[in-house]
CHARMM-style PDB file with segment names, atoms N, HN, CA, C and O in Angstrom:
ATOM      1  N   MET     1     -17.395   5.486 -36.391  1.00  0.00      PROA
ATOM      2  CA  MET     1     -16.289   5.445 -35.452  1.00  0.00      PROA
ATOM      3  C   MET     1     -15.391   4.272 -35.848  1.00  0.00      PROA
ATOM      4  O   MET     1     -15.873   3.161 -36.066  1.00  0.00      PROA
ATOM      5  N   GLU     2     -14.070   4.529 -35.939  1.00  0.00      PROA
ATOM      6  HN  GLU     2     -13.679   5.432 -35.762  1.00  0.00      PROA
ATOM      7  CA  GLU     2     -13.169   3.443 -36.291  1.00  0.00      PROA
ATOM      8  C   GLU     2     -12.725   2.661 -35.082  1.00  0.00      PROA
ATOM      9  O   GLU     2     -12.653   3.187 -33.972  1.00  0.00      PROA
ATOM     10  N   LYS     3     -12.432   1.422 -35.307  1.00  0.00      PROA
ATOM     11  HN  LYS     3     -12.489   0.995 -36.209  1.00  0.00      PROA
ATOM     12  CA  LYS     3     -11.995   0.582 -34.224  1.00  0.00      PROA
ATOM     13  C   LYS     3     -10.483   0.725 -34.050  1.00  0.00      PROA
ATOM     14  O   LYS     3      -9.723   0.628 -35.014  1.00  0.00      PROA
ATOM     15  N   VAL     4     -10.071   0.951 -32.833  1.00  0.00      PROA
ATOM     16  HN  VAL     4     -10.688   1.030 -32.051  1.00  0.00      PROA
ATOM     17  CA  VAL     4      -8.659   1.149 -32.546  1.00  0.00      PROA
ATOM     18  C   VAL     4      -8.056  -0.189 -32.055  1.00  0.00      PROA
ATOM     19  O   VAL     4      -8.569  -0.806 -31.122  1.00  0.00      PROA
ATOM     20  N   THR     5      -7.007  -0.598 -32.675  1.00  0.00      PROA
ATOM     21  HN  THR     5      -6.590  -0.096 -33.433  1.00  0.00      PROA
ATOM     22  CA  THR     5      -6.349  -1.827 -32.254  1.00  0.00      PROA
ATOM     23  C   THR     5      -5.093  -1.480 -31.491  1.00  0.00      PROA
ATOM     24  O   THR     5      -4.314  -0.628 -31.921  1.00  0.00      PROA
ATOM     25  N   VAL     6      -4.893  -2.120 -30.385  1.00  0.00      PROA
ATOM     26  HN  VAL     6      -5.526  -2.812 -30.036  1.00  0.00      PROA
ATOM     27  CA  VAL     6      -3.716  -1.909 -29.555  1.00  0.00      PROA
ATOM     28  C   VAL     6      -2.782  -3.128 -29.720  1.00  0.00      PROA
ATOM     29  O   VAL     6      -3.140  -4.260 -29.395  1.00  0.00      PROA
ATOM     30  N   LYS     7      -1.620  -2.857 -30.218  1.00  0.00      PROA
ATOM     31  HN  LYS     7      -1.330  -1.937 -30.482  1.00  0.00      PROA
ATOM     32  CA  LYS     7      -0.642  -3.945 -30.397  1.00  0.00      PROA
ATOM     33  C   LYS     7       0.152  -4.153 -29.121  1.00  0.00      PROA
ATOM     34  O   LYS     7       0.807  -3.229 -28.639  1.00  0.00      PROA
ATOM     35  N   PRO     8       0.099  -5.364 -28.566  1.00  0.00      PROA
ATOM     36  CA  PRO     8       0.882  -5.583 -27.336  1.00  0.00      PROA
ATOM     37  C   PRO     8       2.362  -5.536 -27.615  1.00  0.00      PROA
ATOM     38  O   PRO     8       2.869  -6.248 -28.482  1.00  0.00      PROA
ATOM     39  N   THR     9       3.043  -4.700 -26.881  1.00  0.00      PROA
ATOM     40  HN  THR     9       2.631  -4.122 -26.177  1.00  0.00      PROA
ATOM     41  CA  THR     9       4.491  -4.572 -27.010  1.00  0.00      PROA
ATOM     42  C   THR     9       5.121  -4.727 -25.617  1.00  0.00      PROA
ATOM     43  O   THR     9       4.431  -4.699 -24.599  1.00  0.00      PROA
ATOM     44  N   TRP    10       6.457  -4.892 -25.605  1.00  0.00      PROA
ATOM     45  HN  TRP    10       7.018  -4.914 -26.432  1.00  0.00      PROA
ATOM     46  CA  TRP    10       7.132  -5.011 -24.324  1.00  0.00      PROA
ATOM     47  C   TRP    10       7.025  -3.730 -23.532  1.00  0.00      PROA
ATOM     48  O   TRP    10       6.957  -3.775 -22.304  1.00  0.00      PROA
ATOM     49  N   GLY    11       7.009  -2.597 -24.189  1.00  0.00      PROA
ATOM     50  HN  GLY    11       7.065  -2.560 -25.187  1.00  0.00      PROA
ATOM     51  CA  GLY    11       6.852  -1.306 -23.492  1.00  0.00      PROA
ATOM     52  C   GLY    11       5.516  -1.233 -22.776  1.00  0.00      PROA
ATOM     53  O   GLY    11       5.434  -0.771 -21.638  1.00  0.00      PROA
ATOM     54  N   LEU    12       4.468  -1.695 -23.451  1.00  0.00      PROA
ATOM     55  HN  LEU    12       4.534  -2.071 -24.375  1.00  0.00      PROA
ATOM     56  CA  LEU    12       3.141  -1.696 -22.812  1.00  0.00      PROA
ATOM     57  C   LEU    12       3.133  -2.649 -21.628  1.00  0.00      PROA
ATOM     58  O   LEU    12       2.585  -2.339 -20.570  1.00  0.00      PROA
ATOM     59  N   ALA    13       3.762  -3.840 -21.821  1.00  0.00      PROA
ATOM     60  HN  ALA    13       4.207  -4.091 -22.681  1.00  0.00      PROA
ATOM     61  CA  ALA    13       3.797  -4.822 -20.741  1.00  0.00      PROA
ATOM     62  C   ALA    13       4.523  -4.293 -19.536  1.00  0.00      PROA
ATOM     63  O   ALA    13       4.046  -4.434 -18.409  1.00  0.00      PROA
ATOM     64  N   TRP    14       5.706  -3.666 -19.760  1.00  0.00      PROA
ATOM     65  HN  TRP    14       6.093  -3.552 -20.675  1.00  0.00      PROA
ATOM     66  CA  TRP    14       6.494  -3.113 -18.658  1.00  0.00      PROA
ATOM     67  C   TRP    14       5.739  -2.013 -17.978  1.00  0.00      PROA
ATOM     68  O   TRP    14       5.750  -1.924 -16.751  1.00  0.00      PROA
ATOM     69  N   GLY    15       5.070  -1.158 -18.754  1.00  0.00      PROA
ATOM     70  HN  GLY    15       5.061  -1.231 -19.751  1.00  0.00      PROA
ATOM     71  CA  GLY    15       4.280  -0.051 -18.178  1.00  0.00      PROA
ATOM     72  C   GLY    15       3.161  -0.564 -17.275  1.00  0.00      PROA
ATOM     73  O   GLY    15       2.955  -0.059 -16.171  1.00  0.00      PROA
ATOM     74  N   LEU    16       2.451  -1.566 -17.759  1.00  0.00      PROA
ATOM     75  HN  LEU    16       2.618  -1.976 -18.655  1.00  0.00      PROA
ATOM     76  CA  LEU    16       1.385  -2.131 -16.948  1.00  0.00      PROA
ATOM     77  C   LEU    16       1.938  -2.812 -15.693  1.00  0.00      PROA
ATOM     78  O   LEU    16       1.366  -2.697 -14.609  1.00  0.00      PROA
ATOM     79  N   PHE    17       3.071  -3.531 -15.858  1.00  0.00      PROA
ATOM     80  HN  PHE    17       3.535  -3.624 -16.739  1.00  0.00      PROA
ATOM     81  CA  PHE    17       3.670  -4.191 -14.672  1.00  0.00      PROA
ATOM     82  C   PHE    17       4.079  -3.205 -13.615  1.00  0.00      PROA
ATOM     83  O   PHE    17       3.770  -3.407 -12.441  1.00  0.00      PROA
ATOM     84  N   TRP    18       4.771  -2.134 -13.990  1.00  0.00      PROA
ATOM     85  HN  TRP    18       5.022  -1.970 -14.943  1.00  0.00      PROA
ATOM     86  CA  TRP    18       5.191  -1.170 -13.000  1.00  0.00      PROA
ATOM     87  C   TRP    18       4.023  -0.410 -12.383  1.00  0.00      PROA
ATOM     88  O   TRP    18       4.063  -0.064 -11.202  1.00  0.00      PROA
ATOM     89  N   ARG    19       2.980  -0.149 -13.175  1.00  0.00      PROA
ATOM     90  HN  ARG    19       2.948  -0.430 -14.134  1.00  0.00      PROA
ATOM     91  CA  ARG    19       1.784   0.528 -12.630  1.00  0.00      PROA
ATOM     92  C   ARG    19       1.104  -0.363 -11.554  1.00  0.00      PROA
ATOM     93  O   ARG    19       0.754   0.112 -10.474  1.00  0.00      PROA
ATOM     94  N   ILE    20       0.932  -1.639 -11.874  1.00  0.00      PROA
ATOM     95  HN  ILE    20       1.217  -2.024 -12.752  1.00  0.00      PROA
ATOM     96  CA  ILE    20       0.308  -2.554 -10.919  1.00  0.00      PROA
ATOM     97  C   ILE    20       1.198  -2.713  -9.710  1.00  0.00      PROA
ATOM     98  O   ILE    20       0.698  -2.738  -8.585  1.00  0.00      PROA
ATOM     99  N   PHE    21       2.530  -2.824  -9.905  1.00  0.00      PROA
ATOM    100  HN  PHE    21       2.936  -2.804 -10.818  1.00  0.00      PROA
ATOM    101  CA  PHE    21       3.441  -2.982  -8.795  1.00  0.00      PROA
ATOM    102  C   PHE    21       3.437  -1.782  -7.867  1.00  0.00      PROA
ATOM    103  O   PHE    21       3.428  -1.959  -6.649  1.00  0.00      PROA
ATOM    104  N   LEU    22       3.443  -0.592  -8.385  1.00  0.00      PROA
ATOM    105  HN  LEU    22       3.449  -0.447  -9.375  1.00  0.00      PROA
ATOM    106  CA  LEU    22       3.458   0.612  -7.545  1.00  0.00      PROA
ATOM    107  C   LEU    22       2.118   0.848  -6.838  1.00  0.00      PROA
ATOM    108  O   LEU    22       2.092   1.311  -5.698  1.00  0.00      PROA
ATOM    109  N   ILE    23       1.022   0.536  -7.501  1.00  0.00      PROA
ATOM    110  HN  ILE    23       1.042   0.159  -8.428  1.00  0.00      PROA
ATOM    111  CA  ILE    23      -0.274   0.674  -6.850  1.00  0.00      PROA
ATOM    112  C   ILE    23      -0.398  -0.316  -5.706  1.00  0.00      PROA
ATOM    113  O   ILE    23      -0.852   0.051  -4.622  1.00  0.00      PROA
ATOM    114  N   SER    24       0.002  -1.585  -5.928  1.00  0.00      PROA
ATOM    115  HN  SER    24       0.371  -1.884  -6.808  1.00  0.00      PROA
ATOM    116  CA  SER    24      -0.110  -2.575  -4.855  1.00  0.00      PROA
ATOM    117  C   SER    24       0.875  -2.239  -3.712  1.00  0.00      PROA
ATOM    118  O   SER    24       0.561  -2.456  -2.542  1.00  0.00      PROA
ATOM    119  N   LEU    25       2.053  -1.716  -4.055  1.00  0.00      PROA
ATOM    120  HN  LEU    25       2.307  -1.540  -5.006  1.00  0.00      PROA
ATOM    121  CA  LEU    25       3.020  -1.342  -3.033  1.00  0.00      PROA
ATOM    122  C   LEU    25       2.430  -0.199  -2.167  1.00  0.00      PROA
ATOM    123  O   LEU    25       2.592  -0.203  -0.947  1.00  0.00      PROA
ATOM    124  N   GLY    26       1.769   0.745  -2.785  1.00  0.00      PROA
ATOM    125  HN  GLY    26       1.638   0.749  -3.776  1.00  0.00      PROA
ATOM    126  CA  GLY    26       1.131   1.802  -2.033  1.00  0.00      PROA
ATOM    127  C   GLY    26       0.029   1.336  -1.102  1.00  0.00      PROA
ATOM    128  O   GLY    26      -0.093   1.793   0.035  1.00  0.00      PROA
ATOM    129  N   ILE    27      -0.780   0.400  -1.624  1.00  0.00      PROA
ATOM    130  HN  ILE    27      -0.681   0.029  -2.548  1.00  0.00      PROA
ATOM    131  CA  ILE    27      -1.844  -0.157  -0.795  1.00  0.00      PROA
ATOM    132  C   ILE    27      -1.281  -0.920   0.386  1.00  0.00      PROA
ATOM    133  O   ILE    27      -1.788  -0.789   1.500  1.00  0.00      PROA
ATOM    134  N   TYR    28      -0.233  -1.724   0.166  1.00  0.00      PROA
ATOM    135  HN  TYR    28       0.179  -1.831  -0.739  1.00  0.00      PROA
ATOM    136  CA  TYR    28       0.383  -2.436   1.259  1.00  0.00      PROA
ATOM    137  C   TYR    28       1.044  -1.506   2.257  1.00  0.00      PROA
ATOM    138  O   TYR    28       1.040  -1.789   3.455  1.00  0.00      PROA
ATOM    139  N   ALA    29       1.608  -0.411   1.796  1.00  0.00      PROA
ATOM    140  HN  ALA    29       1.611  -0.181   0.823  1.00  0.00      PROA
ATOM    141  CA  ALA    29       2.232   0.543   2.707  1.00  0.00      PROA
ATOM    142  C   ALA    29       1.191   1.248   3.557  1.00  0.00      PROA
ATOM    143  O   ALA    29       1.449   1.523   4.729  1.00  0.00      PROA
ATOM    144  N   ILE    30       0.062   1.538   3.024  1.00  0.00      PROA
ATOM    145  HN  ILE    30      -0.148   1.314   2.072  1.00  0.00      PROA
ATOM    146  CA  ILE    30      -1.015   2.178   3.814  1.00  0.00      PROA
ATOM    147  C   ILE    30      -1.539   1.181   4.861  1.00  0.00      PROA
ATOM    148  O   ILE    30      -1.708   1.552   6.023  1.00  0.00      PROA
ATOM    149  N   ILE    31      -1.792  -0.041   4.482  1.00  0.00      PROA
ATOM    150  HN  ILE    31      -1.654  -0.343   3.539  1.00  0.00      PROA
ATOM    151  CA  ILE    31      -2.291  -1.048   5.432  1.00  0.00      PROA
ATOM    152  C   ILE    31      -1.234  -1.296   6.515  1.00  0.00      PROA
ATOM    153  O   ILE    31      -1.575  -1.367   7.696  1.00  0.00      PROA
ATOM    154  N   PHE    32       0.048  -1.430   6.130  1.00  0.00      PROA
ATOM    155  HN  PHE    32       0.325  -1.372   5.171  1.00  0.00      PROA
ATOM    156  CA  PHE    32       1.092  -1.652   7.145  1.00  0.00      PROA
ATOM    157  C   PHE    32       1.224  -0.445   8.067  1.00  0.00      PROA
ATOM    158  O   PHE    32       1.471  -0.614   9.261  1.00  0.00      PROA
ATOM    159  N   GLY    33       1.069   0.751   7.550  1.00  0.00      PROA
ATOM    160  HN  GLY    33       0.868   0.889   6.580  1.00  0.00      PROA
ATOM    161  CA  GLY    33       1.137   1.950   8.387  1.00  0.00      PROA
ATOM    162  C   GLY    33       0.016   1.988   9.416  1.00  0.00      PROA
ATOM    163  O   GLY    33       0.255   2.345  10.570  1.00  0.00      PROA
ATOM    164  N   ILE    34      -1.191   1.631   9.028  1.00  0.00      PROA
ATOM    165  HN  ILE    34      -1.386   1.341   8.091  1.00  0.00      PROA
ATOM    166  CA  ILE    34      -2.317   1.617   9.948  1.00  0.00      PROA
ATOM    167  C   ILE    34      -2.066   0.548  11.020  1.00  0.00      PROA
ATOM    168  O   ILE    34      -2.250   0.820  12.206  1.00  0.00      PROA
ATOM    169  N   ILE    35      -1.652  -0.651  10.626  1.00  0.00      PROA
ATOM    170  HN  ILE    35      -1.502  -0.872   9.662  1.00  0.00      PROA
ATOM    171  CA  ILE    35      -1.411  -1.718  11.620  1.00  0.00      PROA
ATOM    172  C   ILE    35      -0.289  -1.341  12.541  1.00  0.00      PROA
ATOM    173  O   ILE    35      -0.375  -1.576  13.747  1.00  0.00      PROA
ATOM    174  N   PHE    36       0.808  -0.739  11.988  1.00  0.00      PROA
ATOM    175  HN  PHE    36       0.878  -0.548  11.009  1.00  0.00      PROA
ATOM    176  CA  PHE    36       1.896  -0.377  12.816  1.00  0.00      PROA
ATOM    177  C   PHE    36       1.565   0.732  13.807  1.00  0.00      PROA
ATOM    178  O   PHE    36       2.064   0.735  14.933  1.00  0.00      PROA
ATOM    179  N   THR    37       0.724   1.671  13.387  1.00  0.00      PROA
ATOM    180  HN  THR    37       0.318   1.668  12.473  1.00  0.00      PROA
ATOM    181  CA  THR    37       0.244   2.752  14.277  1.00  0.00      PROA
ATOM    182  C   THR    37      -0.605   2.168  15.414  1.00  0.00      PROA
ATOM    183  O   THR    37      -0.417   2.529  16.576  1.00  0.00      PROA
ATOM    184  N   ILE    38      -1.512   1.292  15.090  1.00  0.00      PROA
ATOM    185  HN  ILE    38      -1.664   0.999  14.146  1.00  0.00      PROA
ATOM    186  CA  ILE    38      -2.377   0.732  16.141  1.00  0.00      PROA
ATOM    187  C   ILE    38      -1.552  -0.158  17.097  1.00  0.00      PROA
ATOM    188  O   ILE    38      -1.742  -0.100  18.312  1.00  0.00      PROA
ATOM    189  N   PHE    39      -0.644  -0.975  16.551  1.00  0.00      PROA
ATOM    190  HN  PHE    39      -0.489  -1.022  15.564  1.00  0.00      PROA
ATOM    191  CA  PHE    39       0.168  -1.830  17.388  1.00  0.00      PROA
ATOM    192  C   PHE    39       1.117  -0.986  18.240  1.00  0.00      PROA
ATOM    193  O   PHE    39       1.304  -1.282  19.420  1.00  0.00      PROA
ATOM    194  N   GLY    40       1.715   0.053  17.666  1.00  0.00      PROA
ATOM    195  HN  GLY    40       1.563   0.293  16.708  1.00  0.00      PROA
ATOM    196  CA  GLY    40       2.624   0.906  18.424  1.00  0.00      PROA
ATOM    197  C   GLY    40       1.908   1.645  19.542  1.00  0.00      PROA
ATOM    198  O   GLY    40       2.432   1.736  20.653  1.00  0.00      PROA
ATOM    199  N   ALA    41       0.725   2.172  19.272  1.00  0.00      PROA
ATOM    200  HN  ALA    41       0.300   2.098  18.370  1.00  0.00      PROA
ATOM    201  CA  ALA    41      -0.019   2.875  20.302  1.00  0.00      PROA
ATOM    202  C   ALA    41      -0.436   1.929  21.420  1.00  0.00      PROA
ATOM    203  O   ALA    41      -0.401   2.295  22.595  1.00  0.00      PROA
ATOM    204  N   THR    42      -0.827   0.728  21.059  1.00  0.00      PROA
ATOM    205  HN  THR    42      -0.856   0.430  20.105  1.00  0.00      PROA
ATOM    206  CA  THR    42      -1.231  -0.287  22.076  1.00  0.00      PROA
ATOM    207  C   THR    42      -0.010  -0.677  22.910  1.00  0.00      PROA
ATOM    208  O   THR    42      -0.101  -0.762  24.135  1.00  0.00      PROA
ATOM    209  N   LEU    43       1.100  -0.908  22.274  1.00  0.00      PROA
ATOM    210  HN  LEU    43       1.174  -0.838  21.279  1.00  0.00      PROA
ATOM    211  CA  LEU    43       2.304  -1.322  22.987  1.00  0.00      PROA
ATOM    212  C   LEU    43       2.792  -0.175  23.922  1.00  0.00      PROA
ATOM    213  O   LEU    43       3.199  -0.436  25.054  1.00  0.00      PROA
ATOM    214  N   MET    44       2.752   1.037  23.463  1.00  0.00      PROA
ATOM    215  HN  MET    44       2.422   1.250  22.543  1.00  0.00      PROA
ATOM    216  CA  MET    44       3.180   2.169  24.292  1.00  0.00      PROA
ATOM    217  C   MET    44       2.262   2.329  25.511  1.00  0.00      PROA
ATOM    218  O   MET    44       2.717   2.623  26.616  1.00  0.00      PROA
ATOM    219  N   SER    45       0.968   2.131  25.282  1.00  0.00      PROA
ATOM    220  HN  SER    45       0.598   1.892  24.385  1.00  0.00      PROA
ATOM    221  CA  SER    45       0.057   2.306  26.401  1.00  0.00      PROA
ATOM    222  C   SER    45       0.222   1.173  27.408  1.00  0.00      PROA
ATOM    223  O   SER    45       0.080   1.397  28.610  1.00  0.00      PROA
ATOM    224  N   LEU    46       0.517  -0.027  26.945  1.00  0.00      PROA
ATOM    225  HN  LEU    46       0.633  -0.209  25.969  1.00  0.00      PROA
ATOM    226  CA  LEU    46       0.722  -1.123  27.881  1.00  0.00      PROA
ATOM    227  C   LEU    46       2.013  -1.017  28.634  1.00  0.00      PROA
ATOM    228  O   LEU    46       2.088  -1.382  29.807  1.00  0.00      PROA
ATOM    229  N   LEU    47       3.044  -0.516  27.964  1.00  0.00      PROA
ATOM    230  HN  LEU    47       2.983  -0.219  27.011  1.00  0.00      PROA
ATOM    231  CA  LEU    47       4.332  -0.366  28.628  1.00  0.00      PROA
ATOM    232  C   LEU    47       4.394   0.821  29.623  1.00  0.00      PROA
ATOM    233  O   LEU    47       5.234   0.861  30.523  1.00  0.00      PROA
ATOM    234  N   SER    48       3.478   1.773  29.421  1.00  0.00      PROA
ATOM    235  HN  SER    48       2.797   1.740  28.690  1.00  0.00      PROA
ATOM    236  CA  SER    48       3.482   2.914  30.325  1.00  0.00      PROA
ATOM    237  C   SER    48       2.757   2.616  31.608  1.00  0.00      PROA
ATOM    238  O   SER    48       2.741   3.458  32.506  1.00  0.00      PROA
ATOM    239  N   GLY    49       2.151   1.444  31.735  1.00  0.00      PROA
ATOM    240  HN  GLY    49       2.164   0.760  31.005  1.00  0.00      PROA
ATOM    241  CA  GLY    49       1.546   1.052  32.994  1.00  0.00      PROA
ATOM    242  C   GLY    49       0.042   1.136  32.985  1.00  0.00      PROA
ATOM    243  O   GLY    49      -0.560   0.859  34.022  1.00  0.00      PROA
ATOM    244  N   GLY    50      -0.592   1.482  31.939  1.00  0.00      PROA
ATOM    245  HN  GLY    50      -0.103   1.707  31.097  1.00  0.00      PROA
ATOM    246  CA  GLY    50      -2.068   1.576  31.930  1.00  0.00      PROA
ATOM    247  C   GLY    50      -2.552   1.652  30.494  1.00  0.00      PROA
ATOM    248  O   GLY    50      -1.763   1.585  29.551  1.00  0.00      PROA
ATOM    249  N   TRP    51      -3.845   1.792  30.345  1.00  0.00      PROA
ATOM    250  HN  TRP    51      -4.485   1.847  31.110  1.00  0.00      PROA
ATOM    251  CA  TRP    51      -4.439   1.905  28.980  1.00  0.00      PROA
ATOM    252  C   TRP    51      -4.274   3.276  28.435  1.00  0.00      PROA
ATOM    253  O   TRP    51      -4.156   3.441  27.220  1.00  0.00      PROA
ATOM    254  N   LEU    52      -4.260   4.296  29.297  1.00  0.00      PROA
ATOM    255  HN  LEU    52      -4.356   4.162  30.283  1.00  0.00      PROA
ATOM    256  CA  LEU    52      -4.128   5.644  28.820  1.00  0.00      PROA
ATOM    257  C   LEU    52      -2.814   6.214  29.316  1.00  0.00      PROA
ATOM    258  O   LEU    52      -2.434   6.041  30.475  1.00  0.00      PROA
ATOM    259  N   MET    53      -2.116   6.911  28.395  1.00  0.00      PROA
ATOM    260  HN  MET    53      -2.424   7.052  27.454  1.00  0.00      PROA
ATOM    261  CA  MET    53      -0.858   7.529  28.823  1.00  0.00      PROA
ATOM    262  C   MET    53      -1.150   8.793  29.640  1.00  0.00      PROA
ATOM    263  O   MET    53      -2.053   9.551  29.287  1.00  0.00      PROA
ATOM    264  N   PRO    54      -0.414   9.030  30.707  1.00  0.00      PROA
ATOM    265  CA  PRO    54      -0.657  10.214  31.546  1.00  0.00      PROA
ATOM    266  C   PRO    54      -0.308  11.517  30.837  1.00  0.00      PROA
ATOM    267  OT1 PRO    54      -0.458  12.594  31.414  1.00  0.00      PROA
TER     268      PRO     54
END
């Protein structure tokens, strides 16, 4: 089996940067969505006058 050498290029660096950026952005969006949903549901229930909405 021959050894494959990968030459670092700017294209490879930009590809890795955008891949890491988009994956972390997606993870942050999911976490923010969960927190926003929990906070919004709690705030709506408190503003409606009780813990459960009628």
